[in-house]
N, C-alpha and C positions, 0 to 999 in steps of 0.2 A: 166676718164670714169666712175667712181663710180656714178657720178651724174646722169648718163644716165640710169642706171640700172631701169628696169620696163618700159622703153619707148616703145611704139608701133611702128611698121614700118611707118615712116612719109615721105611725099613728101615735100622737102624743096628747096626753090631757095636761093642762097648764093651770095652775092655781096661785094668782098674784096675792091672795089674802088681803085684798083691798089695800095693798101697800104701794111703796115707790117703784114697783117693777111693772105694774100694769099697763101703763102707756107704752113702756119699752117693748114688753111681750106682745101687745097687739101689733106694734110696727114690725117686730122681729119675724113673728109667725107668717106675717103678709109676704115676706121675702123667701120663705122656705116651702120647699115642695113636701107632699105628704099630706096627712090628716090631723088637723089640730083642733083641740076642744078646749076653749078658754073659760075659766071661771073666775069671779071675784076679781075683775081687773078694773073696777071703780075705785078711784082713790078715796079713801075714807081717813081724814087726818086722825081721827081717834085710834086707828090702827087696831079693830077689835080682835084681830088675830094675830098677836104679836109673833108667835111661833107658828111654823107650818102645821097646818091641821091635815094629816094625812088620809084620815078615814073617809072622806068624801071622795078623794083623789083615787083611792083604792077601788071603791065602788064604781066610778066612772071608768077606770081602767079596764076593770073585768067585765063591765056591761058592754063596752064598745069593743073589747078586744084589742086594746092598743098595746103599743111596744114599751111605752114609757109613761110615767106620771111624774111631773116635776112642779114642786111648790117652793114658795119663797116665804122668808119672813119679811116683817114691815119694812126694813130699810133695805132690803135685797143684798145682803152680804151672806147669807146663810140659804142652803139648798136643801130639800128633801126629796128623794126619789123613790118612785115605785116601779117594779119591774113588770114584765108582761104577765105574770102570773097575780098581780095586784099585791106582791108582797113588799115590805119596806126592805130597801137597799141601805143598809146602815153605812154611815159616812166612812168608816174606815174601809169597808168593802168597795165603796164606790171610788174611793182615792186609789185603792189598789188596782181596780180595774182600768182606771185611766193612766195610771203609772206604766202599765204595761206597754202602752203606746209611746209614751215620752221615753222611756229607759231604754227602748230599742234603737233610739236615734243617738246621733254623735253627740247631742247635749249631755249625755251621761257622762263623757269623756271630759267634758269642760269643767273646771273649777266652779262649784256651787251646785246646789241642788235644783234641778229643772222642775221639781213639783214637791209640794208640801201639803198638809192638811191637819185637821183636828177632828176629834170625834164629835164636836158639836155641830159639823156641818159646813165648816169653812174649808175652802179648798184654794190653793194658790198655784198659778203657773208662771213660770218665768219667761217661757217662749211667747212672743207675739202680744205681749202684755206687760204691764207695770208691777206685777207682782203683788198686787190687791186682792183682797177677798171679795170679788165681784161675783155674785152668784149667776147673774146673767150671762156673763162671759164664759163661765164654767158650764153653764147649760148647753153650749154648743158642741162642747167636747165629746159627750158621749155618742152624738149622732155618727161622727166618722169612726169612733172607736168600735161601734157596733158593726159598721161596715167592714172593719178589719179583724175584729176579734170574734165577732158573732154575738148571738143574745146574750144579754145581760143576765137573764133568766138561768141559761144553761151554764154560765160561768160560775154563777153564785152556788149552784147545786154541787160544783166540784170542790168547794171549799170544804176543808176538813171539820170546821166548828165555827160557830157563830162568835161574835164578840163576847169576851168573858170579863165580867165586872164582879169584884171581891167587894161585897157589903161590908162596911165598917161603922159602927156608931160614932158620931162626931166627937163624943167625950173620950174615944179610945184612939183617935186617929194620930193624935202626935205621939202618943206613946209607941203605937204600932210602927209608924214611920221612923221613930228614932231607934227602935230595936232592929228594924231591918237594915238601916243605915249602918249601925254598930257591926252588924254581921258582915255585910258587904265590905266595909272597910277593913275588917279584920282579915278578909280574905283577898286584900290587896287592890280593892277597887278604888278608881279615882272618882273624886266627887266634885261636882260643879252645882254650886248654889245660887247661880245667876238669877234663875227663876224657879224656885222651888228646890228640888233635889233631884240631880240626874247622876247616876252611878254608872261608870264605864268599866267593864271588864273585858277579858280577852274573848268572851263568847258573844259580846254585844253591850248594849246599855238599856 
């Protein structure tokens, strides 16, 4: 609960997806101030909604005029987020929003990254936790962030463009990646194939 210090009273819609986080969310929200609407917190071992279903959450957030909507996958390691407009906050956007709080602290100066994440919705914090992809732990973070940074909706509107994804047929992926790799290496890029292909250039990676 330390991560929620300084958080304003928020209106939040929660969807546990009949998964492992239901009991935790019921007890967590009992300790938080604000307005909380919980759905699908009953555990169903068949996990009928393996991936977060954000459509119902969007409708609830818009109908109630809430600040946030938060959904979990069945085992509670991924999170889906809705802003006050009922729009989906994509994982890379959410990660960047949270990073603004972390990267203003002295943790940025210490060796090692204080925050990390991936486009599938997993986010990791090193501070006050074990560096695991625990969506319930991550859920607390935006509460205090909203208190410090302001509305998540307003922040999202300031972004220059949404997540860009280049579609490529499976049959062409190996050829395209090989071609890109050859071009980058020819320009002096360093390659790391520990997990896939990571090319490092003076401009970034």
